[in-house]
ZAMARGU-4260 file (C-alpha; in steps of 0.2 Angstrom, whole numbers, plus 5000, padded with zeros to 4 digits):
<rodrens>
0) 4958/5217/5028 | 4967/5199/5034 | 4983/5204/5028 | 4982/5218/5041 | 4976/5205/5051
5) 4987/5193/5051 | 5001/5206/5054 | 4991/5215/5067 | 4987/5200/5078 | 5003/5190/5075
10) 5008/5188/5094 | 4990/5180/5098 | 4991/5168/5082 | 5010/5164/5087 | 5004/5161/5104
15) 4990/5148/5098 | 5002/5139/5087 | 5013/5135/5101 | 5000/5128/5111 | 4994/5117/5098
20) 5013/5113/5096 | 5015/5110/5113 | 4999/5099/5116 | 5006/5088/5099 | 5022/5085/5108
25) 5012/5079/5123 | 5002/5065/5111 | 5017/5061/5102 | 5022/5047/5112 | 5005/5038/5107
30) 5010/5037/5091 | 5006/5019/5084 | 5011/5010/5068 | 5002/4998/5062 | 4998/4988/5046
35) 4980/4979/5049 | 4978/4973/5030 | 4958/4971/5033 | 4957/4988/5033 | 4961/4987/5014
40) 4948/4974/5009 | 4935/4982/4997 | 4920/4987/5007 | 4905/4984/4993 | 4915/4970/4984
45) 4900/4955/4983 | 4914/4941/4988 | 4917/4951/5004 | 4901/4945/5014 | 4905/4927/5008
50) 4924/4929/5013 | 4919/4936/5031 | 4907/4921/5029 | 4921/4908/5029 | 4932/4915/5044
55) 4916/4914/5052 | 4912/4897/5049 | 4932/4889/5045 | 4944/4900/5055 | 4954/4912/5049
60) 4970/4908/5042 | 4976/4923/5041 | 4976/4919/5060 | 4990/4906/5058 | 5006/4907/5059
65) 5019/4896/5050 | 5035/4893/5059 | 5046/4883/5048 | 5062/4874/5055 | 5077/4869/5044
70) 5086/4856/5047 | 5098/4856/5031 | 5096/4837/5034 | 5084/4823/5035 | 5073/4825/5049
75) 5071/4810/5054 | 5083/4809/5068 | 5076/4805/5085 | 5085/4818/5094 | 5082/4833/5081
80) 5062/4824/5084 | 5060/4827/5102 | 5067/4842/5102 | 5057/4848/5087 | 5042/4842/5098
85) 5048/4852/5113 | 5048/4869/5102 | 5031/4865/5097 | 5024/4862/5116 | 5034/4880/5120
90) 5029/4888/5107 | 5011/4882/5110 | 5013/4892/5130 | 5018/4908/5123 | 5004/4923/5128
95) 4990/4923/5115 | 4994/4908/5106 | 4978/4897/5107 | 4986/4881/5099 | 5001/4874/5091
100) 5002/4859/5078 | 5015/4851/5070 | 5021/4832/5062 | 5024/4826/5080 | 5009/4832/5088
105) 4994/4827/5074 | 4987/4809/5076 | 4975/4801/5065 | 4961/4789/5072 | 4962/4769/5067
110) 4949/4756/5070 | 4958/4742/5080 | 4951/4725/5089 | 4951/4738/5103 | 4939/4751/5096
115) 4945/4766/5089 | 4962/4773/5094 | 4974/4786/5089 | 4988/4783/5078 | 5003/4796/5079
120) 5007/4805/5061 | 5025/4801/5063 | 5033/4787/5078 | 5047/4801/5080 | 5052/4789/5098
125) 5052/4774/5089 | 5067/4776/5075 | 5063/4759/5070 | 5046/4766/5060 | 5055/4781/5053
130) 5055/4771/5035 | 5037/4766/5035 | 5032/4784/5042 | 5042/4792/5027 | 5033/4781/5014
135) 5018/4784/5020 | 5020/4804/5024 | 5026/4807/5005 | 5010/4800/4997 | 5000/4812/5011
140) 4995/4827/5000 | 4984/4835/5016 | 5002/4838/5024 | 5015/4836/5012 | 5021/4854/5008
145) 5011/4862/5022 | 5018/4851/5040 | 5035/4846/5031 | 5047/4850/5015 | 5045/4841/4999
150) 5064/4833/5006 | 5060/4829/5022 | 5072/4845/5028 | 5062/4854/5036 | 5046/4852/5047
155) 5033/4866/5051 | 5024/4873/5067 | 5007/4881/5063 | 5002/4891/5079 | 4984/4897/5080
160) 4982/4914/5088 | 4969/4919/5100 | 4954/4927/5090 | 4954/4947/5085 | 4970/4947/5090
165) 4979/4967/5089 | 4991/4973/5079 | 5000/4980/5094 | 5002/4961/5101 | 5009/4954/5085
170) 5026/4961/5086 | 5029/4953/5105 | 5024/4937/5099 | 5033/4936/5083 | 5051/4943/5095
175) 5044/4928/5108 | 5045/4916/5094 | 5061/4922/5087 | 5069/4922/5104 | 5061/4902/5107
180) 5071/4897/5090 | 5086/4905/5097 | 5083/4894/5113 | 5084/4880/5104 | 5097/4883/5090
185) 5084/4883/5075 | 5084/4892/5060 | 5068/4896/5056 | 5057/4906/5042 | 5040/4912/5046
190) 5026/4916/5034 | 5008/4923/5040 | 4999/4938/5039 | 5003/4942/5057 | 5021/4941/5051
195) 5019/4951/5035 | 5012/4964/5049 | 5025/4963/5059 | 5038/4965/5042 | 5028/4980/5038
200) 5028/4988/5054 | 5046/4986/5059 | 5050/4992/5041 | 5039/5006/5040 | 5048/5013/5058
205) 5064/5012/5051 | 5057/5020/5035 | 5047/5034/5043 | 5062/5040/5053 | 5075/5039/5038
210) 5063/5048/5028 | 5059/5063/5039 | 5081/5063/5043 | 5083/5065/5023 | 5069/5076/5020
215) 5077/5089/5032 | 5093/5087/5027 | 5089/5089/5008 | 5079/5102/5011 | 5093/5111/5022
220) 5105/5105/5008 | 5096/5115/4994 | 5089/5129/5003 | 5105/5133/5007 | 5113/5130/4992
225) 5098/5143/4983 | 5100/5156/4995 | 5113/5166/5005 | 5103/5167/5020 | 5099/5157/5036
230) 5081/5163/5038 | 5078/5157/5020 | 5082/5141/5026 | 5078/5139/5044 | 5060/5147/5041
235) 5053/5132/5029 | 5062/5118/5040 | 5053/5127/5054 | 5036/5126/5043 | 5040/5108/5039
240) 5043/5103/5055 | 5030/5112/5065 | 5017/5104/5052 | 5024/5086/5053 | 5022/5087/5073
245) 5006/5094/5071 | 5001/5081/5061 | 5007/5067/5068 | 4998/5075/5084 | 4981/5074/5075
250) 4983/5057/5071 | 4985/5053/5089 | 4971/5063/5095 | 4959/5054/5082 | 4967/5037/5085
255) 4974/5033/5067 | 4992/5023/5066 | 5003/5026/5054 | 5004/5013/5041 | 5016/5010/5025
260) 5004/5025/5016 | 5003/5039/5029 | 5024/5034/5028 | 5022/5047/5013 | 5015/5060/5023
265) 5033/5069/5027 | 5035/5068/5008 | 5019/5075/5004 | 5019/5090/5017 | 5036/5095/5012
270) 5029/5098/4995 | 5015/5107/5003 | 5026/5117/5015 | 5039/5121/5002 | 5029/5128/4988
275) 5020/5137/4998 | 5036/5147/5008 | 5046/5150/4992 | 5029/5157/4982 | 5028/5168/4999
280) 5046/5171/4997 | 5047/5176/4980 | 5034/5189/4981 | 5041/5195/4996 | 5058/5198/4990
285) 5052/5206/4974 | 5041/5219/4984 | 5057/5221/4995 | 5069/5225/4980 | 5056/5237/4972
290) 5057/5248/4989 | 5044/5244/5002 | 5047/5243/5018 | 5044/5227/5028 | 5026/5229/5032
295) 5022/5236/5018 | 5031/5221/5009 | 5022/5209/5019 | 5005/5216/5017 | 5005/5216/4998
300) 5013/5198/4998 | 4999/5191/5009 | 4987/5201/4998 | 4994/5195/4981 | 4999/5178/4986
305) 4988/5174/5001 | 4972/5170/4988 | 4985/5159/4978 | 4990/5150/4994 | 4971/5148/4999
310) 4966/5139/4983 | 4980/5126/4978 | 4980/5122/4997 | 4960/5119/4993 | 4963/5111/4978
315) 4975/5099/4986 | 4965/5093/5000 | 4951/5092/4985 | 4963/5082/4976 | 4967/5069/4991
320) 4948/5070/4997 | 4943/5062/4979 | 4951/5048/4987 | 4934/5047/4998 | 4925/5039/4982
325) 4938/5025/4982 | 4929/5006/4990 | 4945/5003/4999 | 4943/5010/5019 | 4964/5013/5020
330) 4962/5023/5004 | 4949/5034/5011 | 4958/5035/5028 | 4974/5042/5018 | 4964/5053/5009
335) 4956/5062/5026 | 4973/5062/5034 | 4984/5070/5020 | 4970/5083/5018 | 4969/5087/5037
340) 4990/5089/5034 | 4987/5100/5020 | 4977/5113/5030 | 4986/5111/5045 | 5003/5116/5034
345) 4995/5129/5024 | 4988/5136/5045 | 5006/5134/5051 | 5014/5146/5032 | 5002/5160/5035
350) 5005/5161/5054 | 5023/5158/5056 | 5030/5165/5040 | 5023/5183/5043 | 5028/5183/5061
355) 5046/5180/5057 | 5047/5192/5041 | 5042/5204/5052 | 5053/5201/5066 | 5068/5201/5057
360) 5078/5211/5045 | 5069/5214/5029 | 5085/5211/5018 | 5086/5193/5028 | 5077/5183/5013
365) 5087/5185/4996 | 5091/5174/4982 | 5109/5171/4976 | 5113/5186/4964 | 5120/5174/4951
370) 5105/5163/4952 | 5094/5176/4951 | 5103/5184/4934 | 5106/5166/4927 | 5085/5164/4929
375) 5080/5179/4919 | 5095/5172/4906 | 5083/5156/4905 | 5068/5165/4907 | 5071/5175/4891
380) 5077/5160/4882 | 5061/5152/4885 | 5051/5167/4880 | 5060/5167/4863 | 5057/5149/4859
385) 5038/5151/4865 | 5037/5163/4851 | 5050/5158/4838 | 5046/5141/4839 | 5026/5137/4844
390) 5024/5125/4832 | 5039/5114/4838 | 5031/5115/4856 | 5015/5108/4849 | 5023/5094/4837
395) 5030/5091/4854 | 5016/5089/4864 | 5006/5078/4850 | 5022/5067/4850 | 5022/5065/4869
400) 5003/5061/4870 | 5005/5048/4856 | 5018/5041/4865 | 5011/5041/4883 | 4995/5034/4875
405) 5002/5019/4869 | 5013/5018/4885 | 4998/5019/4894 | 4993/5002/4887 | 5007/4994/4895
410) 5009/4998/4911 | 5012/4982/4923 | 4997/4977/4934 | 5005/4958/4936 | 5007/4962/4956
415) 5019/4949/4968 | 5014/4946/4986 | 5031/4951/4991 | 5037/4965/4981 | 5033/4978/4991
420) 5047/4971/5004 | 5067/4975/5002 | 5076/4961/4990 | 5086/4952/5004 | 5076/4953/5019
425) 5071/4938/5029 | 5054/4940/5024 | 5058/4938/5007 | 5071/4924/5011 | 5057/4914/5019
430) 5045/4918/5004 | 5060/4908/4993 | 5061/4897/5005 | 5043/4891/5007 | 5040/4892/4985
435) 5056/4880/4982 | 5054/4867/4997 | 5035/4867/5003 | 5016/4871/4995 | 5019/4890/4991
440) 5015/4907/5003 | 4998/4909/4992 | 4981/4899/4997 | 4970/4895/4984 | 4953/4893/4990
445) 4935/4888/4983 | 4920/4888/4995 | 4908/4875/4994 | 4889/4879/4999 | 4877/4866/4994
450) 4859/4870/4990 | 4842/4864/4992 | 4846/4861/5010 | 4858/4848/5006 | 4874/4847/5017
455) 4892/4843/5013 | 4891/4825/5021 | 4878/4820/5007 | 4884/4807/4996 | 4878/4816/4980
460) 4887/4834/4985 | 4904/4823/4989 | 4904/4816/4974 | 4904/4834/4964 | 4916/4839/4977
465) 4927/4826/4973 | 4928/4830/4953 | 4932/4849/4958 | 4944/4842/4969 | 4952/4830/4960
470) 4953/4844/4944 | 4960/4855/4954 | 4974/4844/4962 | 4980/4840/4944 | 4983/4857/4941
475) 5005/4860/4941 | 5003/4876/4950 | 4992/4871/4963 | 4999/4859/4978 | 4994/4851/4996
480) 4974/4852/4991 | 4961/4848/5005 | 4944/4848/5005 | 4930/4839/5015 | 4933/4824/5002
485) 4949/4823/5010 | 4941/4822/5029 | 4930/4809/5022 | 4946/4798/5013 | 4954/4801/5029
490) 4939/4792/5040 | 4937/4779/5028 | 4957/4774/5027 | 4956/4774/5045 | 4942/4765/5046
495) 4951/4749/5038 | 4966/4750/5048 | 4976/4762/5039 | 4975/4753/5021 | 4980/4765/5008
500) 4970/4758/4994 | 4954/4763/5005 | 4960/4781/5005 | 4943/4787/4993 | 4926/4790/4995
505) 4915/4779/5004 | 4902/4771/4994 | 4885/4777/4999 | 4878/4787/5013 | 4876/4773/5026
510) 4894/4772/5025 | 4896/4790/5028 | 4883/4792/5044 | 4892/4776/5050 | 4910/4784/5048
515) 4904/4800/5057 | 4897/4791/5071 | 4911/4778/5074 | 4924/4793/5074 | 4912/4808/5080
520) 4923/4809/5098 | 4939/4805/5090 | 4943/4822/5084 | 4953/4828/5067 | 4955/4846/5069
525) 4967/4847/5060 | 4957/4843/5043 | 4941/4848/5050 | 4944/4866/5044 | 4937/4862/5027
530) 4920/4860/5032 | 4909/4867/5048 | 4901/4858/5061 | 4884/4858/5054 | 4891/4852/5036
535) 4883/4866/5027 | 4900/4877/5021 | 4915/4870/5017 | 4932/4874/5007 | 4945/4865/4994
540) 4959/4875/4998 | 4976/4874/4991 | 4994/4882/4990 | 5005/4888/4976 | 5018/4900/4974
545) 5015/4919/4972 | 5016/4918/4951 | 5008/4936/4949 | 4992/4943/4949 | 4988/4941/4930
550) 4993/4921/4929 | 4981/4920/4946 | 4966/4929/4936 | 4971/4918/4919 | 4972/4902/4932
555) 4954/4909/4940 | 4946/4909/4923 | 4952/4892/4918 | 4944/4884/4933 | 4931/4895/4930
560) 4927/4889/4912 | 4929/4872/4920 | 4916/4871/4935 | 4904/4879/4922 | 4907/4865/4911
565) 4907/4849/4922 | 4899/4854/4939 | 4880/4852/4944 | 4876/4868/4951 | 4858/4864/4957
570) 4867/4853/4971 | 4881/4865/4976 | 4887/4883/4971 | 4905/4885/4970 | 4915/4900/4972
575) 4934/4908/4971 | 4937/4915/4987 | 4952/4916/5000 | 4962/4928/5007 | 4976/4929/4994
580) 4959/4933/4980 | 4955/4947/4991 | 4972/4954/4991 | 4970/4953/4973 | 4954/4962/4974
585) 4962/4975/4983 | 4974/4979/4969 | 4960/4979/4956 | 4950/4992/4967 | 4965/5002/4970
590) 4968/5005/4951 | 4949/5006/4945 | 4949/5018/4961 | 4964/5028/4955 | 4955/5034/4937
595) 4939/5038/4946 | 4948/5047/4960 | 4958/5058/4946 | 4941/5060/4937 | 4934/5068/4951
600) 4949/5078/4955 | 4949/5086/4938 | 4929/5090/4940 | 4931/5099/4955 | 4946/5107/4951
605) 4939/5113/4934 | 4924/5120/4942 | 4933/5128/4954 | 4945/5137/4943 | 4930/5142/4933
610) 4921/5149/4946 | 4935/5159/4953 | 4939/5167/4935 | 4925/5164/4924 | 4933/5159/4908
615) 4933/5144/4900 | 4950/5146/4891 | 4959/5147/4908 | 4950/5129/4913 | 4955/5122/4897
620) 4974/5127/4899 | 4972/5123/4917 | 4968/5104/4913 | 4979/5103/4897 | 4994/5108/4909
625) 4990/5096/4922 | 4983/5081/4913 | 4999/5079/4902 | 5013/5075/4916 | 4999/5062/4921
630) 5000/5053/4907 | 5021/5055/4903 | 5022/5047/4921 | 5012/5034/4916 | 5021/5029/4899
635) 5039/5030/4910 | 5030/5019/4922 | 5027/5007/4909 | 5043/5009/4901 | 5052/5005/4917
640) 5043/4990/4921 | 5037/4997/4938 | 5019/4990/4944 | 5004/4998/4946 | 4995/4993/4962
645) 4988/4998/4978 | 5003/5008/4984 | 5009/5015/4968 | 4992/5023/4963 | 4993/5035/4975
650) 5009/5041/4963 | 4995/5051/4951 | 4985/5059/4965 | 5001/5066/4970 | 5007/5072/4953
655) 4990/5079/4951 | 4993/5091/4964 | 5009/5094/4963 | 5005/5101/4946 | 4990/5110/4951
660) 4997/5119/4962 | 5012/5126/4949 | 4998/5129/4937 | 4987/5140/4948 | 5003/5151/4954
665) 5006/5153/4935 | 4987/5157/4930 | 4985/5169/4946 | 5000/5180/4942 | 4996/5180/4925
670) 4978/5185/4928 | 4986/5199/4941 | 4997/5207/4927 | 4988/5205/4913 | 4975/5218/4922
675) 4988/5233/4917 | 4998/5225/4904 | 4994/5216/4885 | 4994/5197/4885 | 5011/5195/4878
680) 5020/5205/4893 | 5009/5196/4906 | 5016/5180/4900 | 5034/5188/4899 | 5033/5195/4917
685) 5021/5178/4924 | 5038/5168/4918 | 5050/5179/4924 | 5044/5180/4942 | 5032/5165/4944
690) 5044/5154/4936 | 5058/5159/4947 | 5048/5152/4963 | 5043/5137/4952 | 5059/5132/4947
695) 5065/5134/4965 | 5050/5125/4972 | 5053/5111/4958 | 5073/5108/4963 | 5069/5106/4982
700) 5055/5095/4979 | 5063/5084/4965 | 5077/5080/4978 | 5064/5081/4992 | 5055/5065/4982
705) 5073/5058/4976 | 5076/5053/4994 | 5064/5039/4992 | 5073/5030/4980 | 5082/5024/4995
710) 5068/5017/5002 | 5064/4999/5007 | 5048/4999/5002 | 5046/4997/4982 | 5030/5006/4982
715) 5038/5020/4990 | 5055/5018/4978 | 5040/5020/4965 | 5034/5035/4971 | 5050/5044/4975
720) 5057/5039/4954 | 5040/5044/4947 | 5037/5060/4956 | 5054/5066/4954 | 5052/5063/4935
725) 5032/5072/4934 | 5039/5086/4945 | 5052/5090/4931 | 5040/5087/4917 | 5025/5096/4926
730) 5039/5113/4928 | 5042/5111/4907 | 5025/5109/4904 | 5017/5125/4915 | 5034/5136/4908
735) 5032/5130/4889 | 5012/5125/4884 | 5005/5135/4898 | 5009/5153/4891 | 5009/5146/4873
740) 4991/5141/4876 | 4986/5156/4883 | 4993/5165/4867 | 4983/5154/4857 | 4967/5157/4865
745) 4969/5174/4869 | 4958/5180/4853 | 4945/5165/4855
</rodrens>
């Protein structure tokens, strides 16, 4: 019924497809690339609410941009300092910049005989003060490594952007800063989340174009090599291109921007389109060789392959929809988008391929004869090995399972902040510079929440904070530590005319209250980001190098043990929090969600296979041949030292849907052949016929994924390496293990 309708109404269906394509092309100029990292934070994490409270109360450090001006010689040069001061003011005037701070613009209050006055942190217009300024600054841990480098050869401008600045405005701001630095003749490095987002977007834009071009190029090359037919090349390319255009148009229509994850979409759609079309070609060619006319061959092909295509598309979509169980919003978004892309690709295949095959000569699609005969010999050899050496196959599988199980325990989860960006990129250069010369690129933050109605200006609470501040400051890994203690120490020193010996907490509550009254109007905004206006919430903030997630966890555990043993929790609640801590949470949730999603995918596919075939033995075969490639890939990931993190955890979902697709085609063909033949004959025919299509699909997909090795994103590069390897093992398992399991289970 359906095959006849697809052929009968092919013109109406192709008209609908062309109209949808025109609509998608019309929408394409609205495609956006955005890397908003707030969408990566886990929804239900208990620390997320506290993190949002910290942002609301103390400001968002992710809304700041550090612009490092590297002089490469001493900054104590009056001409340079004046020029740098002008640069700071010019940066403040840029659109969407709310404020700009630097060493030349900040002042400290001082008690003088004439009242409370302000004194510059550096007297840049008075060279006679440079020596005393440098001696004072080098002892000031609040700003050393934040506003100037340890060697006094670089200065930092901290730009504060307007609140809730949209991602699409970040690019012109960063470009304006780059242009401004060129006007002033400064060599700069930038650091901050906005710059990271812009860097990701720039690379994403470039990588998306390159990925599409390489996918198409390699697809054309491999199909041309395997088939002696123009249409055998043109038709899969058309299915792929139409699917990608419709997919991108769909994203614009639902207002979803592209990000680093959706850059994988073209490659994933390549998997689906190539697999569908080659299996269609294989069945259609076999019917033509059997002597069917074009109409009959198409009808039988749609009838026989259609169910398998529906099932593989459904299971692939389900595989990605299991990402909806993730606690990470962006992972859920990715799952829905790719599931929609799979459905789009299936519809394009079922409309376009029958239409074109009906329009062209029936002999237009044919595999190279030498390849055909070559595969006949290989298929016969595979069948001989299955029959003559079953124990060898079983022992090999058990050995691989044992090795993989061990390898999985060695997977590297010690993620680094800048490991995604290409080595040598200006972003990585900035990270290296900031880690070597400044206080580091990672934040280390601890939220301070007074209890029993107390506030952070209570002397007893402050003494508790001081204990923790002193401990954190003693840690070799943490630099430039500031806290409410810093604020009151600064006020106390200012009250005593800048006497460094008075850089301590006031002695009693009366002194604290007096200092607050005296300096209430003097302002000290650069340091008040550690305590809110009501003194009901604050934080200890430090900087550190990117030492890897595992070492950070060890540091957090060490600090937490100290807190539990030394802090009075009746006065103060303290919790390790902050943007870097939340980024670590993303990786933790991604890895956990990967296992959850795979579990759901395996369960749903198992239920679907059982409902369709009503045979638990078939379910067992499907599970065995789909889990084994995943285990092997995990072990190879450990062997190569590739990081398992947010971007690479998707590898296992991609690998699962690839393995399931081929297995369903294999099982479907076996069961159709089994209706007329013995188990042995059905397995042999399936290896010969479906195995050929699986091999062709795997070859094309191997090179389609291998092109990702050239990607600038380390995650995409890892996906390219691992999925290419997974394709090889999935094919081998389907060709050797699936038939062996079927033979072993036939009498049970």
